[in-house]
ChimeraX commands (.cxc) that place a marker at each C-alpha (Angstrom):
marker #1 position -126.19,-16.50,-19.61 radius 0.5
marker #1 position -123.42,-16.88,-16.81 radius 0.5
marker #1 position -123.18,-16.99,-13.53 radius 0.5
marker #1 position -120.57,-14.23,-11.57 radius 0.5
marker #1 position -119.42,-13.41,-8.45 radius 0.5
marker #1 position -119.43,-9.45,-7.85 radius 0.5
marker #1 position -117.12,-7.74,-5.85 radius 0.5
marker #1 position -117.54,-4.15,-4.91 radius 0.5
marker #1 position -115.05,-2.39,-2.44 radius 0.5
marker #1 position -114.92,1.41,-4.13 radius 0.5
marker #1 position -116.26,3.10,-1.36 radius 0.5
marker #1 position -117.30,2.97,2.31 radius 0.5
marker #1 position -120.01,0.11,1.63 radius 0.5
marker #1 position -118.45,-2.77,0.55 radius 0.5
marker #1 position -120.61,-5.62,-0.90 radius 0.5
marker #1 position -120.27,-9.32,-2.67 radius 0.5
marker #1 position -122.91,-10.56,-4.94 radius 0.5
marker #1 position -123.85,-13.67,-6.71 radius 0.5
marker #1 position -125.72,-13.13,-9.91 radius 0.5
marker #1 position -126.86,-15.95,-12.74 radius 0.5
marker #1 position -128.78,-15.62,-16.14 radius 0.5
marker #1 position -128.67,-11.72,-15.41 radius 0.5
marker #1 position -130.45,-11.96,-11.84 radius 0.5
marker #1 position -129.24,-11.63,-8.72 radius 0.5
marker #1 position -129.09,-14.29,-6.56 radius 0.5
marker #1 position -127.78,-13.32,-3.55 radius 0.5
marker #1 position -126.23,-10.14,-2.20 radius 0.5
marker #1 position -124.27,-9.00,1.30 radius 0.5
marker #1 position -123.14,-5.76,2.24 radius 0.5
marker #1 position -121.15,-3.82,5.06 radius 0.5
marker #1 position -121.19,-0.39,5.30 radius 0.5
marker #1 position -118.12,0.00,7.64 radius 0.5
marker #1 position -114.70,1.12,5.42 radius 0.5
marker #1 position -112.16,-0.52,8.00 radius 0.5
marker #1 position -113.71,-3.98,7.47 radius 0.5
marker #1 position -113.66,-4.63,3.85 radius 0.5
marker #1 position -110.47,-6.75,4.39 radius 0.5
marker #1 position -112.29,-8.83,6.91 radius 0.5
marker #1 position -115.75,-8.97,5.54 radius 0.5
marker #1 position -114.83,-9.68,1.86 radius 0.5
marker #1 position -113.65,-13.27,1.91 radius 0.5
marker #1 position -116.49,-14.61,4.79 radius 0.5
marker #1 position -119.22,-12.72,2.75 radius 0.5
marker #1 position -118.20,-14.60,-0.34 radius 0.5
marker #1 position -118.28,-18.28,1.70 radius 0.5
marker #1 position -121.43,-17.22,3.26 radius 0.5
marker #1 position -123.34,-16.52,-0.14 radius 0.5
marker #1 position -121.75,-20.04,-1.80 radius 0.5
marker #1 position -123.17,-21.54,1.38 radius 0.5
marker #1 position -126.39,-19.91,0.75 radius 0.5
marker #1 position -126.93,-20.42,-2.71 radius 0.5
marker #1 position -125.04,-23.72,-2.81 radius 0.5
marker #1 position -122.81,-22.44,-5.67 radius 0.5
marker #1 position -119.34,-23.45,-5.63 radius 0.5
marker #1 position -116.67,-20.94,-7.11 radius 0.5
marker #1 position -115.36,-23.68,-9.38 radius 0.5
marker #1 position -118.68,-23.35,-11.20 radius 0.5
marker #1 position -118.97,-19.62,-11.76 radius 0.5
marker #1 position -118.09,-18.01,-15.24 radius 0.5
marker #1 position -116.13,-15.29,-14.26 radius 0.5
marker #1 position -115.14,-12.86,-11.17 radius 0.5
marker #1 position -116.04,-8.99,-11.57 radius 0.5
marker #1 position -114.41,-6.29,-9.43 radius 0.5
marker #1 position -115.37,-2.58,-8.94 radius 0.5
marker #1 position -111.76,-1.46,-10.25 radius 0.5
marker #1 position -112.18,2.40,-9.34 radius 0.5
marker #1 position -111.90,5.08,-8.99 radius 0.5
marker #1 position -112.49,5.10,-5.13 radius 0.5
marker #1 position -110.93,4.27,-2.07 radius 0.5
marker #1 position -107.40,3.32,-2.20 radius 0.5
marker #1 position -107.19,0.73,0.41 radius 0.5
marker #1 position -110.73,-0.53,-0.76 radius 0.5
marker #1 position -109.66,-0.79,-4.06 radius 0.5
marker #1 position -106.35,-2.84,-3.35 radius 0.5
marker #1 position -108.48,-5.24,-1.25 radius 0.5
marker #1 position -111.12,-5.74,-3.53 radius 0.5
marker #1 position -108.37,-6.54,-6.63 radius 0.5
marker #1 position -106.30,-8.66,-4.50 radius 0.5
marker #1 position -109.36,-10.83,-3.59 radius 0.5
marker #1 position -110.55,-11.12,-6.74 radius 0.5
marker #1 position -107.20,-11.77,-8.62 radius 0.5
marker #1 position -106.43,-14.37,-5.89 radius 0.5
marker #1 position -109.88,-16.01,-6.80 radius 0.5
marker #1 position -109.63,-15.86,-10.63 radius 0.5
marker #1 position -105.97,-17.25,-10.11 radius 0.5
marker #1 position -107.07,-19.99,-8.08 radius 0.5
marker #1 position -110.14,-21.24,-9.99 radius 0.5
marker #1 position -109.11,-20.49,-13.59 radius 0.5
marker #1 position -111.90,-17.74,-14.10 radius 0.5
marker #1 position -111.45,-14.63,-16.24 radius 0.5
marker #1 position -111.38,-11.39,-14.01 radius 0.5
marker #1 position -113.57,-8.28,-15.44 radius 0.5
marker #1 position -113.01,-4.55,-14.14 radius 0.5
marker #1 position -115.86,-2.28,-13.89 radius 0.5
marker #1 position -115.67,1.30,-13.39 radius 0.5
marker #1 position -117.28,2.54,-10.21 radius 0.5
marker #1 position -118.53,5.57,-11.95 radius 0.5
marker #1 position -120.38,3.39,-14.59 radius 0.5
marker #1 position -121.70,1.27,-11.68 radius 0.5
marker #1 position -123.21,4.73,-10.37 radius 0.5
marker #1 position -124.38,5.43,-13.56 radius 0.5
marker #1 position -126.35,2.04,-13.99 radius 0.5
marker #1 position -128.02,2.55,-10.59 radius 0.5
marker #1 position -129.05,5.68,-11.63 radius 0.5
marker #1 position -130.65,4.25,-14.69 radius 0.5
marker #1 position -132.54,1.65,-12.63 radius 0.5
marker #1 position -133.92,4.34,-9.92 radius 0.5
marker #1 position -134.60,6.71,-12.56 radius 0.5
marker #1 position -136.54,4.63,-15.27 radius 0.5
marker #1 position -138.34,7.71,-16.99 radius 0.5
marker #1 position -134.94,9.69,-16.91 radius 0.5
marker #1 position -133.63,9.65,-20.56 radius 0.5
marker #1 position -131.13,12.33,-20.02 radius 0.5
marker #1 position -127.30,11.76,-19.45 radius 0.5
marker #1 position -126.10,10.70,-16.22 radius 0.5
marker #1 position -122.90,12.55,-14.44 radius 0.5
marker #1 position -121.48,10.23,-11.82 radius 0.5
marker #1 position -119.96,12.40,-8.91 radius 0.5
marker #1 position -118.02,10.44,-6.40 radius 0.5
marker #1 position -116.77,12.60,-3.39 radius 0.5
marker #1 position -112.82,12.78,-3.35 radius 0.5
marker #1 position -112.61,15.38,-0.44 radius 0.5
marker #1 position -113.12,19.28,-0.38 radius 0.5
marker #1 position -114.34,20.27,-3.58 radius 0.5
marker #1 position -112.86,17.54,-5.48 radius 0.5
marker #1 position -114.70,14.72,-7.17 radius 0.5
marker #1 position -113.99,11.76,-9.46 radius 0.5
marker #1 position -116.27,12.03,-12.08 radius 0.5
marker #1 position -117.74,10.71,-15.55 radius 0.5
marker #1 position -120.66,11.36,-17.72 radius 0.5
marker #1 position -122.70,8.55,-19.44 radius 0.5
marker #1 position -125.37,8.24,-21.76 radius 0.5
marker #1 position -128.77,6.78,-21.08 radius 0.5
marker #1 position -127.36,3.63,-22.09 radius 0.5
marker #1 position -124.23,3.85,-20.27 radius 0.5
marker #1 position -121.96,4.53,-22.89 radius 0.5
marker #1 position -119.22,7.02,-21.54 radius 0.5
marker #1 position -119.61,10.61,-23.02 radius 0.5
marker #1 position -116.56,11.72,-21.23 radius 0.5
marker #1 position -113.15,10.25,-19.58 radius 0.5
marker #1 position -113.26,9.54,-15.94 radius 0.5
marker #1 position -111.26,12.40,-14.42 radius 0.5
marker #1 position -110.71,14.03,-11.28 radius 0.5
marker #1 position -111.93,17.44,-11.08 radius 0.5
marker #1 position -112.09,20.40,-8.71 radius 0.5
marker #1 position -115.87,21.69,-8.57 radius 0.5
marker #1 position -116.84,25.34,-9.47 radius 0.5
marker #1 position -119.64,27.03,-10.68 radius 0.5
marker #1 position -118.87,26.56,-14.04 radius 0.5
marker #1 position -118.18,23.00,-14.08 radius 0.5
marker #1 position -119.63,20.94,-16.79 radius 0.5
marker #1 position -121.19,24.43,-18.19 radius 0.5
marker #1 position -120.40,23.00,-21.89 radius 0.5
marker #1 position -122.22,19.71,-21.26 radius 0.5
marker #1 position -125.32,21.38,-19.69 radius 0.5
marker #1 position -125.44,23.85,-22.48 radius 0.5
marker #1 position -126.07,20.44,-24.67 radius 0.5
marker #1 position -128.56,18.74,-22.73 radius 0.5
marker #1 position -129.90,18.11,-19.60 radius 0.5
marker #1 position -128.21,16.09,-17.16 radius 0.5
marker #1 position -128.74,14.04,-14.12 radius 0.5
marker #1 position -125.82,14.37,-11.26 radius 0.5
marker #1 position -125.61,11.44,-8.84 radius 0.5
marker #1 position -123.49,10.20,-6.25 radius 0.5
marker #1 position -122.25,11.56,-2.93 radius 0.5
marker #1 position -120.30,14.03,-4.82 radius 0.5
marker #1 position -123.63,15.33,-6.30 radius 0.5
marker #1 position -124.17,17.51,-2.99 radius 0.5
marker #1 position -121.33,19.71,-3.49 radius 0.5
marker #1 position -121.97,20.65,-7.06 radius 0.5
marker #1 position -125.84,21.31,-6.09 radius 0.5
marker #1 position -124.87,23.83,-3.83 radius 0.5
marker #1 position -123.22,25.89,-6.46 radius 0.5
marker #1 position -124.57,25.38,-9.41 radius 0.5
marker #1 position -127.76,27.16,-10.74 radius 0.5
marker #1 position -128.02,25.98,-14.57 radius 0.5
marker #1 position -131.76,24.62,-15.31 radius 0.5
marker #1 position -130.45,21.53,-17.28 radius 0.5
marker #1 position -128.78,20.29,-13.84 radius 0.5
marker #1 position -130.87,17.72,-11.80 radius 0.5
marker #1 position -129.68,15.99,-8.94 radius 0.5
marker #1 position -129.95,12.42,-7.28 radius 0.5
marker #1 position -127.72,13.01,-3.75 radius 0.5
marker #1 position -128.93,10.02,-2.16 radius 0.5
marker #1 position -128.32,7.25,-4.72 radius 0.5
marker #1 position -127.28,3.98,-3.39 radius 0.5
marker #1 position -125.18,1.48,-5.30 radius 0.5
marker #1 position -123.68,-1.72,-4.36 radius 0.5
marker #1 position -122.44,-5.00,-6.39 radius 0.5
marker #1 position -125.83,-5.85,-7.74 radius 0.5
marker #1 position -125.67,-2.79,-9.94 radius 0.5
marker #1 position -122.77,-4.64,-11.55 radius 0.5
marker #1 position -125.00,-7.21,-13.28 radius 0.5
marker #1 position -125.57,-5.96,-16.89 radius 0.5
marker #1 position -122.36,-4.38,-17.16 radius 0.5
marker #1 position -120.59,-7.55,-16.19 radius 0.5
marker #1 position -122.60,-9.81,-18.92 radius 0.5
marker #1 position -121.91,-7.31,-21.29 radius 0.5
marker #1 position -118.18,-7.58,-20.68 radius 0.5
marker #1 position -118.21,-11.14,-20.48 radius 0.5
marker #1 position -120.34,-11.00,-23.97 radius 0.5
marker #1 position -117.20,-9.12,-25.37 radius 0.5
marker #1 position -114.60,-11.21,-23.67 radius 0.5
marker #1 position -113.28,-7.77,-22.13 radius 0.5
marker #1 position -111.08,-9.36,-19.42 radius 0.5
marker #1 position -107.91,-7.88,-17.20 radius 0.5
marker #1 position -104.96,-9.32,-17.51 radius 0.5
marker #1 position -103.94,-10.97,-14.00 radius 0.5
marker #1 position -100.48,-10.24,-13.94 radius 0.5
marker #1 position -100.74,-6.73,-14.82 radius 0.5
marker #1 position -104.24,-5.27,-14.07 radius 0.5
marker #1 position -104.57,-2.40,-11.24 radius 0.5
marker #1 position -107.06,-0.60,-9.71 radius 0.5
marker #1 position -108.13,2.57,-11.83 radius 0.5
marker #1 position -106.90,5.10,-9.02 radius 0.5
marker #1 position -106.91,8.27,-11.52 radius 0.5
marker #1 position -105.00,10.21,-8.92 radius 0.5
marker #1 position -101.62,9.00,-7.35 radius 0.5
marker #1 position -101.96,8.05,-3.77 radius 0.5
marker #1 position -100.23,10.53,-1.10 radius 0.5
marker #1 position -99.51,8.97,2.30 radius 0.5
marker #1 position -100.32,12.00,4.53 radius 0.5
marker #1 position -99.20,9.92,7.71 radius 0.5
marker #1 position -96.10,11.45,9.49 radius 0.5
marker #1 position -93.04,9.43,9.46 radius 0.5
marker link #1:1,2 radius 0.2
marker link #1:2,3 radius 0.2
marker link #1:3,4 radius 0.2
marker link #1:4,5 radius 0.2
marker link #1:5,6 radius 0.2
marker link #1:6,7 radius 0.2
marker link #1:7,8 radius 0.2
marker link #1:8,9 radius 0.2
marker link #1:9,10 radius 0.2
marker link #1:10,11 radius 0.2
marker link #1:11,12 radius 0.2
marker link #1:12,13 radius 0.2
marker link #1:13,14 radius 0.2
marker link #1:14,15 radius 0.2
marker link #1:15,16 radius 0.2
marker link #1:16,17 radius 0.2
marker link #1:17,18 radius 0.2
marker link #1:18,19 radius 0.2
marker link #1:19,20 radius 0.2
marker link #1:20,21 radius 0.2
marker link #1:21,22 radius 0.2
marker link #1:22,23 radius 0.2
marker link #1:23,24 radius 0.2
marker link #1:24,25 radius 0.2
marker link #1:25,26 radius 0.2
marker link #1:26,27 radius 0.2
marker link #1:27,28 radius 0.2
marker link #1:28,29 radius 0.2
marker link #1:29,30 radius 0.2
marker link #1:30,31 radius 0.2
marker link #1:31,32 radius 0.2
marker link #1:32,33 radius 0.2
marker link #1:33,34 radius 0.2
marker link #1:34,35 radius 0.2
marker link #1:35,36 radius 0.2
marker link #1:36,37 radius 0.2
marker link #1:37,38 radius 0.2
marker link #1:38,39 radius 0.2
marker link #1:39,40 radius 0.2
marker link #1:40,41 radius 0.2
marker link #1:41,42 radius 0.2
marker link #1:42,43 radius 0.2
marker link #1:43,44 radius 0.2
marker link #1:44,45 radius 0.2
marker link #1:45,46 radius 0.2
marker link #1:46,47 radius 0.2
marker link #1:47,48 radius 0.2
marker link #1:48,49 radius 0.2
marker link #1:49,50 radius 0.2
marker link #1:50,51 radius 0.2
marker link #1:51,52 radius 0.2
marker link #1:52,53 radius 0.2
marker link #1:53,54 radius 0.2
marker link #1:54,55 radius 0.2
marker link #1:55,56 radius 0.2
marker link #1:56,57 radius 0.2
marker link #1:57,58 radius 0.2
marker link #1:58,59 radius 0.2
marker link #1:59,60 radius 0.2
marker link #1:60,61 radius 0.2
marker link #1:61,62 radius 0.2
marker link #1:62,63 radius 0.2
marker link #1:63,64 radius 0.2
marker link #1:64,65 radius 0.2
marker link #1:65,66 radius 0.2
marker link #1:66,67 radius 0.2
marker link #1:67,68 radius 0.2
marker link #1:68,69 radius 0.2
marker link #1:69,70 radius 0.2
marker link #1:70,71 radius 0.2
marker link #1:71,72 radius 0.2
marker link #1:72,73 radius 0.2
marker link #1:73,74 radius 0.2
marker link #1:74,75 radius 0.2
marker link #1:75,76 radius 0.2
marker link #1:76,77 radius 0.2
marker link #1:77,78 radius 0.2
marker link #1:78,79 radius 0.2
marker link #1:79,80 radius 0.2
marker link #1:80,81 radius 0.2
marker link #1:81,82 radius 0.2
marker link #1:82,83 radius 0.2
marker link #1:83,84 radius 0.2
marker link #1:84,85 radius 0.2
marker link #1:85,86 radius 0.2
marker link #1:86,87 radius 0.2
marker link #1:87,88 radius 0.2
marker link #1:88,89 radius 0.2
marker link #1:89,90 radius 0.2
marker link #1:90,91 radius 0.2
marker link #1:91,92 radius 0.2
marker link #1:92,93 radius 0.2
marker link #1:93,94 radius 0.2
marker link #1:94,95 radius 0.2
marker link #1:95,96 radius 0.2
marker link #1:96,97 radius 0.2
marker link #1:97,98 radius 0.2
marker link #1:98,99 radius 0.2
marker link #1:99,100 radius 0.2
marker link #1:100,101 radius 0.2
marker link #1:101,102 radius 0.2
marker link #1:102,103 radius 0.2
marker link #1:103,104 radius 0.2
marker link #1:104,105 radius 0.2
marker link #1:105,106 radius 0.2
marker link #1:106,107 radius 0.2
marker link #1:107,108 radius 0.2
marker link #1:108,109 radius 0.2
marker link #1:109,110 radius 0.2
marker link #1:110,111 radius 0.2
marker link #1:111,112 radius 0.2
marker link #1:112,113 radius 0.2
marker link #1:113,114 radius 0.2
marker link #1:114,115 radius 0.2
marker link #1:115,116 radius 0.2
marker link #1:116,117 radius 0.2
marker link #1:117,118 radius 0.2
marker link #1:118,119 radius 0.2
marker link #1:119,120 radius 0.2
marker link #1:120,121 radius 0.2
marker link #1:121,122 radius 0.2
marker link #1:122,123 radius 0.2
marker link #1:123,124 radius 0.2
marker link #1:124,125 radius 0.2
marker link #1:125,126 radius 0.2
marker link #1:126,127 radius 0.2
marker link #1:127,128 radius 0.2
marker link #1:128,129 radius 0.2
marker link #1:129,130 radius 0.2
marker link #1:130,131 radius 0.2
marker link #1:131,132 radius 0.2
marker link #1:132,133 radius 0.2
marker link #1:133,134 radius 0.2
marker link #1:134,135 radius 0.2
marker link #1:135,136 radius 0.2
marker link #1:136,137 radius 0.2
marker link #1:137,138 radius 0.2
marker link #1:138,139 radius 0.2
marker link #1:139,140 radius 0.2
marker link #1:140,141 radius 0.2
marker link #1:141,142 radius 0.2
marker link #1:142,143 radius 0.2
marker link #1:143,144 radius 0.2
marker link #1:144,145 radius 0.2
marker link #1:145,146 radius 0.2
marker link #1:146,147 radius 0.2
marker link #1:147,148 radius 0.2
marker link #1:148,149 radius 0.2
marker link #1:149,150 radius 0.2
marker link #1:150,151 radius 0.2
marker link #1:151,152 radius 0.2
marker link #1:152,153 radius 0.2
marker link #1:153,154 radius 0.2
marker link #1:154,155 radius 0.2
marker link #1:155,156 radius 0.2
marker link #1:156,157 radius 0.2
marker link #1:157,158 radius 0.2
marker link #1:158,159 radius 0.2
marker link #1:159,160 radius 0.2
marker link #1:160,161 radius 0.2
marker link #1:161,162 radius 0.2
marker link #1:162,163 radius 0.2
marker link #1:163,164 radius 0.2
marker link #1:164,165 radius 0.2
marker link #1:165,166 radius 0.2
marker link #1:166,167 radius 0.2
marker link #1:167,168 radius 0.2
marker link #1:168,169 radius 0.2
marker link #1:169,170 radius 0.2
marker link #1:170,171 radius 0.2
marker link #1:171,172 radius 0.2
marker link #1:172,173 radius 0.2
marker link #1:173,174 radius 0.2
marker link #1:174,175 radius 0.2
marker link #1:175,176 radius 0.2
marker link #1:176,177 radius 0.2
marker link #1:177,178 radius 0.2
marker link #1:178,179 radius 0.2
marker link #1:179,180 radius 0.2
marker link #1:180,181 radius 0.2
marker link #1:181,182 radius 0.2
marker link #1:182,183 radius 0.2
marker link #1:183,184 radius 0.2
marker link #1:184,185 radius 0.2
marker link #1:185,186 radius 0.2
marker link #1:186,187 radius 0.2
marker link #1:187,188 radius 0.2
marker link #1:188,189 radius 0.2
marker link #1:189,190 radius 0.2
marker link #1:190,191 radius 0.2
marker link #1:191,192 radius 0.2
marker link #1:192,193 radius 0.2
marker link #1:193,194 radius 0.2
marker link #1:194,195 radius 0.2
marker link #1:195,196 radius 0.2
marker link #1:196,197 radius 0.2
marker link #1:197,198 radius 0.2
marker link #1:198,199 radius 0.2
marker link #1:199,200 radius 0.2
marker link #1:200,201 radius 0.2
marker link #1:201,202 radius 0.2
marker link #1:202,203 radius 0.2
marker link #1:203,204 radius 0.2
marker link #1:204,205 radius 0.2
marker link #1:205,206 radius 0.2
marker link #1:206,207 radius 0.2
marker link #1:207,208 radius 0.2
marker link #1:208,209 radius 0.2
marker link #1:209,210 radius 0.2
marker link #1:210,211 radius 0.2
marker link #1:211,212 radius 0.2
marker link #1:212,213 radius 0.2
marker link #1:213,214 radius 0.2
marker link #1:214,215 radius 0.2
marker link #1:215,216 radius 0.2
marker link #1:216,217 radius 0.2
marker link #1:217,218 radius 0.2
marker link #1:218,219 radius 0.2
marker link #1:219,220 radius 0.2
marker link #1:220,221 radius 0.2
marker link #1:221,222 radius 0.2
marker link #1:222,223 radius 0.2
marker link #1:223,224 radius 0.2
marker link #1:224,225 radius 0.2
view
């Protein structure tokens, strides 16, 4: 087993975590989205001091690669790349939706159905992806405008647990008996541990020079010139 620095900045609550041998050693979190940039570096320094783990001794850095907040993803990726380059460590990218599915699996140990992560993208739009109980992707990550017929083909085949802050939108318009909901799911960098362990074993690393966050949608700056 290995030691990892895990960085989550995809949504309003940023967090950093240190794990060793598949277990969380320490984790810090902030819920202020505007403070991501000022939170990450001091939080990493605090974790290293608390755990007496030097960044030079970790085996890899893992980052929530997206989808999610444009600014948050940029901050997280820049920080992770900088540490990986400086320390000569591999960089691992974990899909935000898969992190949500991992949290749902942990919080619902009796659930054996598919898990659909729904990340709010404003109005009736969400970022979404469906995962098996073993966290294997069943559909590609995509942006979707929800309506009453969304996921009807998938729901006709099997029960699905819908999770995330976008699940509340779908719950209000979905009447399908195979649809189940957890609209209060919490997740952070600690939910990246098992996924990171698997990626590290497979040597599934990002290219430090060319990797970018997984935005799914192009960023549109709505500020007036």
